[in-house]
N, C-alpha and C positions, 0 to 999 in steps of 0.2 A: 602480516599479509593484508592486502586490500581486497575486499569482497564487494561485488555487486549482487544484489539479491532480487530476483523476480518472483512474484507470487501470481499464479494463474487461477487459483481455486477460491471458492467462496469462503467466507469467514468461519463457517461451521464445518468445513472439511478438515480431516485430520492433517492434511498437508499445510494448512494455514497455521495451526498450532506448532507444527514442526519447524516451519519457517521462522516463526517468532522466537522459538526456543534456540534455534541455530543462531539467529542474529544476536540474541542476548548473550549466548555463550561466546560468540566471536568477540563482542565488545569486552566481556569479562576476561577473555584470554589475551587482551591487549591488541587485538586486530582492529582494522578500520573498515567501516562500511561506507563506500563511496556513494552509493545510492540504493534506495529501495524502490522498486518499480512494480506497481500494481496493474495487472493487465487481465483481460477477459473477465471471468467471474471474480477475480481478486479485487476489482475496483470496489466491490461491496464492503471490503474490510475498511474502507475509508469513509463510508457513509455514516453520518451521525444519526440516521433513522433506524439502524439495526438495533433491535432490542433482544437481548439474550434472556431466556428464562432464569429465574433466580437460582436454580440448582445447577446451572451450567456456567462455564467460563465465559466472561464477556471479552472475547478476543478482539472485537473492534475497539473497545476501550483500552485493552492492554496494548494494542498496536499504537493507538493515539498517544498513550502515556509514554511508551517506550521512545517513540519518535521525538516527542517533546523533550523528555529528560535527556536524551543523547544528542539532541539538536541535529537530527539526521536529515538528509535530503530525501524526501519521500514524494515520489512522483506517481500520479494516477494518470493512466493513458486516457487522453481526452476522448478519442473516438469510442473506446470501449465504455467509458463512463457515460457519455451521452446516450449511447445505445441502450444502456441499462438504467437510465434515469438518475444517475449520480451527477449532481450539478452544483457548482459553486454559485455565488450570488450573481456574478457577471453572466454566466451561461443561462441561469434561470431567467434573468431579465431579457437576454437576447432571444430566447425561445418562448417568451411569454408564459413561463411557468410560475405558479403561485409561491413556490418556496425553493430554497436551496437546501441541500443536505450534505454539503462538503465545505468544510472550513479549515482553518489552520489546525494542524501543521501541514496539511496536504496541498500539493500543487498540481494543477491540471497541465499536462504538456503532451507532446507527441512521442511517437515510438522512437524517434531519433534520440531521445534521452536514454533509452535502454541501450541503443548502439553505443552512445558516448560512454555510458557507464561500463560497458564491456571493454572498451578501449582503455579506460582509466584503471580498471581493477586487474588484479592478478588472476582472479577467478570469478566467473559468473555462475551463481548457484540458482537453479530454478526449482520451484516447488509447485506441484499441481499440474494441471493441464489435461488435455484429452487422453 
């Protein structure tokens, strides 16, 4: 089965961990993930500036490692990211910011990527949200 996964919650919310564990189980079960889409507070899961306390899971690091290891298409909504200060090098320069906090394997793109993923997948699974 082909899954598209959308994450709407911050990296420290329980739904972020559930989304990651679901994605890992899907891959382990022989399923395909056509795209991961990080939206609203979920964009923070892609930030390289999130630091987890030593006695907590580093979910941002786990997401990054998982995406890299599985060579997944991981898209961060550009509008949500800009609003929350999650910038790649190009956007940091464009807006005159001192530093970027988004790098590979993440890609900034628009909400159309979520729509396309929903069309390509058998199921769109969403985690978090209002």
